[in-house]
Structure formats: structure tokens, C-alpha cells
SEVEX-228872 format. One record per residue (C-alpha): residue in one letter; x, y, z; residue number from 1. Coordinates in nm, 4 decimals. Each point is the difference from the previous one (the first is absolute). Last residue first. Layout:
['A'; [X; Y; Z]; NUM],
...
END
This chain:
['A'; [19.9296; 7.2302; 17.6117]; 334],
['R'; [0.3413; -0.1639; 0.0359]; 333],
['L'; [0.1238; 0.2416; 0.2664]; 332],
['R'; [-0.3332; -0.0305; 0.1832]; 331],
['P'; [0.0076; -0.3812; -0.0059]; 330],
['L'; [0.3634; 0.0038; 0.1233]; 329],
['V'; [-0.0472; 0.2186; 0.3089]; 328],
['K'; [-0.2692; -0.1240; 0.2394]; 327],
['E'; [-0.0227; -0.3765; -0.0472]; 326],
['A'; [0.3451; -0.0992; -0.1276]; 325],
['I'; [0.1746; 0.2685; 0.2093]; 324],
['Y'; [-0.1808; -0.1074; 0.3201]; 323],
['E'; [0.0618; -0.3674; -0.0756]; 322],
['M'; [0.3734; 0.0608; -0.0520]; 321],
['R'; [0.0220; 0.2024; 0.3216]; 320],
['A'; [-0.1640; -0.2816; 0.2039]; 319],
['N'; [0.2109; -0.2639; -0.1756]; 318],
['G'; [0.3235; 0.1753; 0.1027]; 317],
['A'; [-0.0980; -0.0110; 0.3682]; 316],
['D'; [-0.1110; -0.3625; -0.0287]; 315],
['V'; [0.3264; -0.0814; -0.1779]; 314],
['S'; [0.1828; 0.1034; 0.3166]; 313],
['E'; [0.2540; 0.2828; -0.0027]; 312],
['G'; [0.3714; -0.0817; -0.0086]; 311],
['P'; [0.1006; 0.2093; -0.2995]; 310],
['F'; [-0.2986; 0.1967; -0.1340]; 309],
['Q'; [-0.2399; -0.2132; -0.1961]; 308],
['A'; [-0.1929; 0.0581; -0.3221]; 307],
['W'; [0.2047; 0.3070; -0.0977]; 306],
['F'; [-0.2150; 0.1668; -0.2656]; 305],
['H'; [-0.0002; -0.0185; -0.3793]; 304],
['I'; [-0.0926; 0.2403; -0.2782]; 303],
['D'; [0.0300; -0.1238; -0.3594]; 302],
['S'; [-0.0330; 0.1535; -0.3483]; 301],
['I'; [0.0895; 0.3638; 0.0691]; 300],
['M'; [0.0542; 0.1699; -0.3415]; 299],
['P'; [-0.3149; 0.2095; 0.0610]; 298],
['Y'; [0.2095; 0.2154; 0.2370]; 297],
['E'; [-0.2167; 0.2952; 0.1072]; 296],
['I'; [-0.3230; -0.2016; -0.0159]; 295],
['M'; [0.1462; -0.3056; 0.1769]; 294],
['L'; [0.1612; 0.2230; 0.2641]; 293],
['S'; [-0.3307; 0.1831; 0.0542]; 292],
['S'; [-0.1819; -0.3293; 0.0435]; 291],
['L'; [0.2675; -0.1282; 0.2413]; 290],
['K'; [-0.0234; 0.3023; 0.2321]; 289],
['E'; [-0.3813; 0.0288; 0.0030]; 288],
['V'; [-0.0637; -0.3734; 0.0273]; 287],
['A'; [0.2579; -0.0372; 0.2784]; 286],
['M'; [-0.1419; 0.3041; 0.1842]; 285],
['D'; [-0.3512; -0.1394; -0.0119]; 284],
['A'; [0.1190; -0.3471; 0.1075]; 283],
['D'; [0.2032; 0.1253; 0.2988]; 282],
['W'; [0.3549; 0.1111; -0.0589]; 281],
['L'; [0.3218; 0.0277; 0.2014]; 280],
['E'; [0.3104; 0.0571; -0.2122]; 279],
['Y'; [0.3311; -0.1820; 0.0239]; 278],
['L'; [0.3164; 0.0963; -0.1904]; 277],
['G'; [0.1840; 0.1174; 0.3108]; 276],
['N'; [-0.0264; 0.3238; 0.1963]; 275],
['E'; [-0.3367; -0.0312; 0.1749]; 274],
['I'; [-0.0114; -0.3810; 0.0066]; 273],
['A'; [0.3600; -0.0418; 0.1129]; 272],
['T'; [-0.0408; 0.2818; 0.2550]; 271],
['K'; [-0.3054; -0.1691; 0.1541]; 270],
['A'; [0.1764; -0.3377; -0.0034]; 269],
['D'; [0.2948; 0.1163; 0.2109]; 268],
['P'; [0.3610; 0.1205; -0.0162]; 267],
['F'; [0.0185; -0.0139; -0.3821]; 266],
['V'; [0.3417; -0.0984; -0.1339]; 265],
['P'; [0.2461; 0.2729; -0.0962]; 264],
['T'; [0.1296; 0.0191; -0.3576]; 263],
['Q'; [0.3680; 0.1020; -0.0199]; 262],
['D'; [0.1645; -0.3249; 0.1190]; 261],
['P'; [-0.2582; -0.1975; -0.2001]; 260],
['P'; [0.0998; 0.1709; -0.3284]; 259],
['G'; [-0.3243; 0.0948; -0.1801]; 258],
['F'; [-0.3630; -0.1048; 0.0199]; 257],
['A'; [0.0325; -0.3737; -0.0664]; 256],
['G'; [0.3305; -0.0159; 0.1906]; 255],
['W'; [-0.0453; -0.3303; 0.1844]; 254],
['R'; [-0.0502; 0.1718; 0.3364]; 253],
['I'; [-0.2712; 0.2233; -0.1552]; 252],
['Y'; [-0.1858; -0.3031; -0.1412]; 251],
['E'; [0.0170; -0.1696; 0.3416]; 250],
['N'; [-0.1232; 0.3201; 0.1658]; 249],
['S'; [-0.3118; 0.0285; -0.2106]; 248],
['Q'; [-0.1118; -0.3643; 0.0351]; 247],
['Y'; [0.0633; -0.0136; 0.3774]; 246],
['L'; [-0.1872; 0.3271; 0.0568]; 245],
['V'; [-0.2896; -0.1341; -0.2081]; 244],
['H'; [-0.0126; -0.3177; 0.2065]; 243],
['P'; [0.0111; 0.1899; 0.3323]; 242],
['G'; [-0.2739; 0.2402; -0.1183]; 241],
['V'; [-0.2452; -0.2595; -0.1379]; 240],
['K'; [-0.2531; 0.0554; 0.2818]; 239],
['E'; [0.0517; 0.3761; 0.0414]; 238],
['A'; [-0.0180; 0.0400; -0.3763]; 237],
['E'; [-0.3295; -0.1914; -0.0004]; 236],
['A'; [-0.1386; 0.2366; 0.2664]; 235],
['E'; [0.1041; 0.2975; -0.2142]; 234],
['P'; [-0.1427; -0.1621; -0.3142]; 233],
['D'; [-0.3480; -0.0506; 0.1489]; 232],
['E'; [-0.1887; -0.1729; -0.2830]; 231],
['A'; [0.3321; -0.1286; -0.1334]; 230],
['I'; [0.2598; 0.0753; -0.2663]; 229],
['I'; [0.3698; 0.0250; 0.0897]; 228],
['A'; [0.1428; 0.1625; -0.3118]; 227],
['W'; [0.3316; -0.1213; -0.1405]; 226],
['C'; [-0.1164; -0.0441; -0.3602]; 225],
['G'; [0.2283; -0.1810; -0.2460]; 224],
['L'; [-0.0948; 0.1460; -0.3379]; 223],
['I'; [0.0665; -0.1804; -0.3277]; 222],
['V'; [0.0240; 0.2762; -0.2594]; 221],
['N'; [-0.0074; -0.0498; -0.3777]; 220],
['G'; [0.0953; 0.2633; -0.2551]; 219],
['E'; [-0.0719; -0.0328; -0.3722]; 218],
['E'; [-0.3146; 0.2063; 0.0593]; 217],
['P'; [0.2202; 0.2922; 0.1084]; 216],
['K'; [0.1676; -0.0004; -0.3452]; 215],
['K'; [0.3641; -0.1010; -0.0278]; 214],
['G'; [0.2938; 0.1966; -0.1404]; 213],
['N'; [0.2383; -0.0769; 0.2857]; 212],
['N'; [-0.0348; 0.3492; 0.1480]; 211],
['E'; [-0.3800; -0.0409; -0.0154]; 210],
['L'; [0.0136; -0.3270; 0.1911]; 209],
['A'; [0.2416; 0.1626; 0.2460]; 208],
['Q'; [-0.2493; 0.2809; 0.0675]; 207],
['A'; [-0.2754; -0.2474; 0.0939]; 206],
['Y'; [0.2532; -0.1957; 0.2089]; 205],
['V'; [0.1142; 0.3116; 0.1888]; 204],
['D'; [-0.3641; 0.0895; 0.0643]; 203],
['L'; [-0.0645; -0.3447; 0.1493]; 202],
['G'; [0.3258; 0.0055; 0.1990]; 201],
['I'; [-0.1154; -0.1094; 0.3456]; 200],
['G'; [-0.3648; -0.1174; 0.0027]; 199],
['G'; [0.0555; -0.2441; 0.2875]; 198],
['T'; [0.2657; -0.1981; -0.1841]; 197],
['C'; [-0.0444; 0.0017; -0.3793]; 196],
['L'; [0.0915; -0.3031; -0.2087]; 195],
['F'; [0.0302; 0.1545; -0.3472]; 194],
['G'; [-0.1059; -0.1882; -0.3135]; 193],
['D'; [0.1077; -0.1877; -0.3106]; 192],
['A'; [0.3637; 0.0908; 0.0689]; 191],
['I'; [0.2808; 0.1552; -0.2074]; 190],
['R'; [-0.0377; 0.3792; -0.0126]; 189],
['A'; [-0.2791; 0.0802; 0.2458]; 188],
['A'; [0.1471; -0.2355; 0.2613]; 187],
['R'; [0.3485; 0.1428; -0.0618]; 186],
['D'; [-0.1386; 0.3512; 0.0565]; 185],
['I'; [-0.1417; -0.1193; 0.3321]; 184],
['A'; [0.3401; -0.1385; 0.1009]; 183],
['P'; [0.1764; 0.3247; -0.1008]; 182],
['P'; [-0.2641; 0.2047; 0.1927]; 181],
['A'; [0.0450; -0.1914; 0.3297]; 180],
['M'; [-0.2930; -0.2044; 0.1341]; 179],
['G'; [0.0330; -0.3235; -0.1957]; 178],
['G'; [-0.1882; -0.2932; -0.1427]; 177],
['L'; [0.0104; -0.1692; -0.3393]; 176],
['L'; [-0.2660; -0.2128; -0.1662]; 175],
['I'; [0.0718; -0.2702; -0.2570]; 174],
['K'; [-0.3282; -0.1209; -0.1495]; 173],
['P'; [-0.0215; -0.3768; -0.0142]; 172],
['A'; [0.0262; -0.1648; -0.3444]; 171],
['H'; [-0.3288; -0.1755; -0.0758]; 170],
['K'; [0.0798; -0.3384; -0.1606]; 169],
['P'; [0.3170; -0.0112; 0.2076]; 168],
['Q'; [0.2867; -0.1774; -0.1845]; 167],
['P'; [0.0801; -0.3499; 0.1217]; 166],
['S'; [0.2867; 0.0299; -0.0582]; 165],
['I'; [0.2540; 0.2784; 0.0123]; 164],
['R'; [0.2216; 0.0061; -0.3115]; 163],
['L'; [0.3746; 0.0246; 0.0263]; 162],
['D'; [0.2409; 0.1368; -0.2613]; 161],
['G'; [0.2145; 0.1738; 0.2581]; 160],
['V'; [-0.0630; 0.1944; 0.3181]; 159],
['S'; [0.2614; 0.2445; 0.1321]; 158],
['F'; [-0.0855; 0.2099; 0.2976]; 157],
['R'; [0.1336; 0.3012; 0.1884]; 156],
['K'; [0.1420; 0.2388; -0.2614]; 155],
['G'; [-0.2101; -0.1444; -0.2805]; 154],
['E'; [-0.0190; -0.2759; -0.2613]; 153],
['F'; [-0.3370; -0.1580; -0.0711]; 152],
['N'; [-0.0820; -0.2816; -0.2417]; 151],
['V'; [-0.3410; -0.0953; 0.1493]; 150],
['P'; [-0.1063; -0.2580; -0.2606]; 149],
['E'; [-0.3591; 0.0718; -0.1179]; 148],
['G'; [-0.3207; -0.1088; 0.1746]; 147],
['S'; [-0.0546; 0.3585; 0.1142]; 146],
['W'; [-0.0051; -0.0822; 0.3717]; 145],
['G'; [0.3797; -0.0164; 0.0288]; 144],
['R'; [0.0416; 0.3220; -0.1958]; 143],
['R'; [-0.2180; 0.1780; 0.2539]; 142],
['I'; [0.1889; -0.1588; 0.2916]; 141],
['I'; [0.3368; 0.0984; -0.1509]; 140],
['E'; [-0.1105; 0.3626; -0.0541]; 139],
['I'; [-0.1359; 0.0222; 0.3554]; 138],
['G'; [0.3260; -0.1329; 0.1452]; 137],
['E'; [0.2091; 0.2379; -0.2105]; 136],
['E'; [-0.1880; 0.3029; 0.1335]; 135],
['V'; [-0.0097; -0.1300; 0.3567]; 134],
['L'; [0.3661; -0.1034; 0.0202]; 133],
['S'; [0.1000; 0.3255; -0.1733]; 132],
['P'; [-0.1829; 0.2125; 0.2577]; 131],
['R'; [0.1103; -0.2114; 0.3003]; 130],
['H'; [0.3748; -0.0061; -0.0694]; 129],
['S'; [0.0842; 0.2173; 0.3040]; 128],
['I'; [-0.1591; -0.2645; 0.2259]; 127],
['K'; [0.2627; -0.2455; -0.1206]; 126],
['R'; [-0.1184; -0.3582; -0.0388]; 125],
['G'; [0.1209; -0.3198; 0.1636]; 124],
['F'; [-0.3316; -0.1340; 0.1256]; 123],
['Q'; [0.1053; 0.0319; 0.3644]; 122],
['D'; [0.1441; 0.3500; -0.0390]; 121],
['F'; [-0.2998; 0.1308; -0.1938]; 120],
['E'; [-0.2430; -0.1284; 0.2634]; 119],
['L'; [0.2000; 0.1478; 0.2894]; 118],
['Q'; [0.0264; 0.3401; -0.1705]; 117],
['R'; [-0.3771; 0.0409; 0.0051]; 116],
['Y'; [-0.1187; 0.2444; -0.2699]; 115],
['G'; [-0.1949; -0.1841; -0.2677]; 114],
['I'; [-0.0249; 0.0845; -0.3721]; 113],
['G'; [-0.3658; -0.0835; -0.0505]; 112],
['V'; [-0.2109; -0.2664; -0.1702]; 111],
['G'; [-0.3651; -0.0702; -0.0803]; 110],
['L'; [-0.0713; -0.3123; -0.2046]; 109],
['D'; [-0.3602; -0.0466; -0.1121]; 108],
['F'; [-0.1936; -0.3272; 0.0415]; 107],
['R'; [-0.3502; -0.1073; -0.1079]; 106],
['G'; [0.1081; -0.1520; -0.3322]; 105],
['G'; [-0.1926; -0.3253; 0.0408]; 104],
['T'; [0.1366; -0.0671; 0.3475]; 103],
['M'; [0.2400; -0.2871; -0.0764]; 102],
['L'; [0.1275; 0.1660; -0.3173]; 101],
['S'; [0.0688; 0.3292; 0.1773]; 100],
['L'; [0.1778; -0.1799; 0.2842]; 99],
['T'; [0.2193; -0.1868; -0.2491]; 98],
['A'; [0.0890; 0.3231; -0.1787]; 97],
['A'; [0.0765; 0.1654; 0.3357]; 96],
['D'; [0.2309; -0.2863; 0.1018]; 95],
['E'; [0.1831; -0.0050; -0.3337]; 94],
['A'; [0.0401; 0.3801; -0.0214]; 93],
['I'; [0.1132; 0.0134; 0.3645]; 92],
['R'; [0.2654; -0.2670; -0.0720]; 91],
['I'; [0.1164; 0.1863; -0.3104]; 90],
['P'; [0.0142; 0.3286; 0.1952]; 89],
['D'; [0.2246; -0.1488; 0.2718]; 88],
['A'; [-0.1034; 0.2000; 0.3039]; 87],
['I'; [0.1736; 0.2571; 0.2229]; 86],
['P'; [-0.0739; 0.2918; -0.2355]; 85],
['L'; [-0.3675; -0.1078; -0.0493]; 84],
['L'; [-0.1257; 0.0353; 0.3549]; 83],
['M'; [-0.3667; -0.0983; -0.0210]; 82],
['L'; [-0.2856; 0.2442; 0.0672]; 81],
['N'; [-0.2812; 0.0585; 0.0049]; 80],
['T'; [-0.0411; -0.3427; -0.1591]; 79],
['G'; [-0.3202; -0.0873; -0.1807]; 78],
['L'; [-0.2908; -0.2414; -0.0112]; 77],
['H'; [-0.3417; 0.0818; -0.1499]; 76],
['M'; [-0.2840; -0.1815; 0.1710]; 75],
['R'; [-0.2190; -0.2032; -0.2352]; 74],
['Q'; [-0.0186; -0.3576; 0.1219]; 73],
['T'; [0.1953; -0.0299; 0.3238]; 72],
['R'; [0.1541; -0.3031; 0.1760]; 71],
['A'; [0.2667; -0.1004; -0.2545]; 70],
['G'; [0.0962; 0.3626; -0.0626]; 69],
['I'; [0.0487; 0.0592; 0.3721]; 68],
['A'; [0.2353; -0.2996; 0.0240]; 67],
['A'; [0.1981; 0.1117; -0.3075]; 66],
['H'; [-0.0018; 0.3515; 0.1449]; 65],
['I'; [0.1732; -0.1274; 0.3143]; 64],
['M'; [0.2845; -0.1434; -0.2063]; 63],
['L'; [0.0229; 0.3204; -0.2022]; 62],
['P'; [0.0250; 0.2037; 0.3218]; 61],
['S'; [0.2967; -0.1931; 0.1416]; 60],
['P'; [0.2098; 0.2075; 0.2450]; 59],
['T'; [-0.3110; 0.0870; 0.2020]; 58],
['Y'; [0.0589; 0.2117; 0.3069]; 57],
['G'; [0.0753; -0.2857; 0.2446]; 56],
['D'; [0.0129; 0.2187; 0.3123]; 55],
['D'; [0.3734; -0.0518; 0.0471]; 54],
['C'; [0.0599; 0.1439; -0.3470]; 53],
['F'; [0.2703; -0.1599; -0.2182]; 52],
['H'; [-0.1611; 0.0991; -0.3330]; 51],
['H'; [-0.2622; 0.2422; -0.1269]; 50],
['E'; [-0.2926; -0.0311; -0.2406]; 49],
['T'; [-0.3499; 0.1440; -0.0604]; 48],
['L'; [-0.3275; -0.1656; -0.0886]; 47],
['W'; [-0.3046; 0.1452; -0.1744]; 46],
['V'; [-0.3525; -0.1443; -0.0115]; 45],
['S'; [-0.2684; 0.1053; -0.2460]; 44],
['D'; [-0.3708; 0.0316; -0.0676]; 43],
['Y'; [-0.1589; 0.0066; 0.3473]; 42],
['G'; [-0.3694; -0.0883; -0.0197]; 41],
['M'; [-0.0754; -0.1675; 0.3338]; 40],
['S'; [0.0367; -0.3431; -0.1672]; 39],
['E'; [0.3552; 0.0958; -0.0978]; 38],
['A'; [0.0669; 0.1130; 0.3570]; 37],
['N'; [-0.0963; -0.3477; 0.1258]; 36],
['V'; [0.2738; -0.1587; -0.2117]; 35],
['I'; [0.2413; 0.2664; 0.1316]; 34],
['Q'; [-0.0962; -0.0687; 0.3641]; 33],
['D'; [0.0460; -0.3757; -0.0479]; 32],
['L'; [0.3497; 0.0688; -0.1350]; 31],
['R'; [0.0622; 0.2269; 0.2994]; 30],
['Q'; [-0.1108; -0.2551; 0.2591]; 29],
['K'; [0.1968; -0.2832; -0.1622]; 28],
['Y'; [0.3174; 0.2090; -0.0166]; 27],
['F'; [-0.0135; 0.0902; 0.3714]; 26],
['L'; [-0.0976; -0.3547; 0.1012]; 25],
['E'; [0.3150; -0.1313; -0.1683]; 24],
['F'; [0.1999; 0.2886; 0.1477]; 23],
['D'; [-0.1032; -0.0693; 0.3620]; 22],
['I'; [-0.0935; 0.3339; 0.1581]; 21],
['Q'; [0.2126; 0.3095; 0.0699]; 20],
['W'; [-0.1549; 0.2911; 0.1884]; 19],
['P'; [0.3114; 0.1088; 0.1943]; 18],
['Q'; [0.1689; -0.0605; -0.2430]; 17],
['P'; [-0.0712; 0.0393; -0.3688]; 16],
['N'; [-0.2033; -0.1968; -0.2581]; 15],
['R'; [0.0421; 0.1963; -0.3209]; 14],
['F'; [-0.1830; -0.1354; -0.3052]; 13],
['D'; [0.0529; 0.3186; -0.2083]; 12],
['Y'; [-0.3535; 0.0199; -0.1367]; 11],
['W'; [-0.1990; 0.2550; -0.2046]; 10],
['L'; [-0.3694; -0.0320; -0.0811]; 9],
['G'; [-0.2044; 0.0997; -0.3005]; 8],
['F'; [-0.2255; 0.2342; -0.1886]; 7],
['N'; [0.0170; -0.0154; -0.3792]; 6],
['V'; [-0.0788; 0.3162; -0.1970]; 5],
['T'; [-0.1624; -0.0552; -0.3394]; 4],
['N'; [-0.3543; 0.0897; 0.0923]; 3],
['S'; [0.0853; 0.3693; -0.0056]; 2],
['M'; [-0.2122; 0.2500; 0.1861]; 1],
END
């Protein structure tokens, strides 16, 4: 097995009703959990982004990563993912460069094209412009980190003879997510890696690398794993059911899996687990499934698991994290 795969945790920092706790306590508990996870042997932590969510889904992943970076020593920090089309690429380039400098180059920037109309409306961007906003945004960020003046003229952005300072000593990788073939092709063509959701599109990405004249070893996959891993996964599923149902249905209502008016929500947790992205694994199954993925797709460089489902207690998340750290990770690294 490869020693080069990082194993990490994924956070969205959602604190929904009816389980909501004080937000200051909520952040403190999760930052403490991440610091503890580093001592348990987790290699990375990934944050995602949305805006205007009643449950507090984090709008500020880079801010949180600055706090995580200050309290950890070696953990790799990444976003899976930030919404590039609604952002100012110069501002993102500056913030990410600063974060990289403050953490000794431990940060990589994962972005996606987004899908929530509400976010595009508020930030004054057209959802139909997403492909060009992403492609131009990535080009501007790359130029911004080069130490040279940006000098970019495109359909969406115009940036003159400006130099971003301070320049990152270790330029972050720019990773791109997506589930549809055009998005995956874009990741193979212009990004430093593909943010893969639940294993969707791995073959498409491998083919897209070839189509874009790249060797398989030039590929890089960051895999967000949706498995619920526990000694008794069925009992665990029963316990986290309401939180999993909430997570699935919110994504469906936002349009993550197609137009919300055409994609029905799940009626109950059992259906969400059986028909959604979730899988139920014990340690043996997790080792078997993840080992075979790592062998079949040697371009996988990171696999990370949801640390907390929305609204569940940190104790519940900690129990799964400890089980994975003790029973799964050592065998995958062996």
C-alpha cells in the first residue's frame, strides 16, 4: 500500500435546529476535536463553504483554517470546497497566500462552481457564467501567486499591472470539484487535482487526463468519503439517522443533485442511507474498500471522512474518529 495517502476529516460546521448549541461553544468544541485528531494520527482537515444557511454552514473556511493552522503542527489544511464563481479571485488569492505563509505551506485551495441560485444572486453573479468565472478565477489566482503582475483580461474579470504581495513561498495546489463530466474534464485540464465526492467520477477523471494529454501519474484525487464507519455500522446508522437525513435533504433542497423541483427529498433516514451517498462499513469492510480504491486509483492522495454529521454531539463524532484511527488507518498505512 502507498504511504503517500493522507487520511483526514471533513467539516461543514453546521449547527442546526433542533440540536443547536451556543455557536461559541460549538466552534470551541470542534477546534479542540481537530487538535485532538492530529494527535490521533489524522493527516488532514477539509472545510466546505456555503452562505446564508440558518444552521451556520460555514461561510468563512479560510478564517477557520487560520485558527486550525495556529493550533496544529503538521496537519494538512484544505477546502473541499470553496465557491469560486461568487468570490473575488484577487481577494481569495491574497487570503490563501497569507494562510499558506502562516501555516508553513500546509494549505491547498479546493474550489467548485456552486449551484445555489441564492448565493449567486446575493453576490451579483450569473449562474450561467459559472464555467468562465471558474476558469478565469483559477488563472488569476495562479498569476497572483507567481510573484509577477497579474495582467489579465477576460470575459468576466480585468486585472491590471498588479502584483499580489506577500507571495506564498509554497503556492497552494488549486483543486477542482465536480460530479458532471464537463466539470471533471475541467479539473483534469486546468487544476492540480480533482475533488471527488463519494467516488463519483473517478473513471471519468482518469479518461479526462488521457484526453487532455496527461499521464495517469499526473492525476491527483482528493476523495471525500461518505461512509459511516463503526464497529456496528447498522446501529451507528440508527443513531446518526436524523442527522444524516437532515444533511442529505438540505443538499437536495439546494439543488446539489439536480433541480430541486425534480429531485425528491428522502422520506426517512433509512432511505437516505440506502439511496444516498452513504455506505455502512465496519473496520474490515473499510480497509477492504479503501485499499482496493487506492490500488485501482494510485492517483488518490487524500481520503477524508465526515467528522460530524449536522447536529450530532462531538462525543458521537469522537467515537467514530477513534474507531477509524485505531482500527482502520494503521492497516491502510501498513
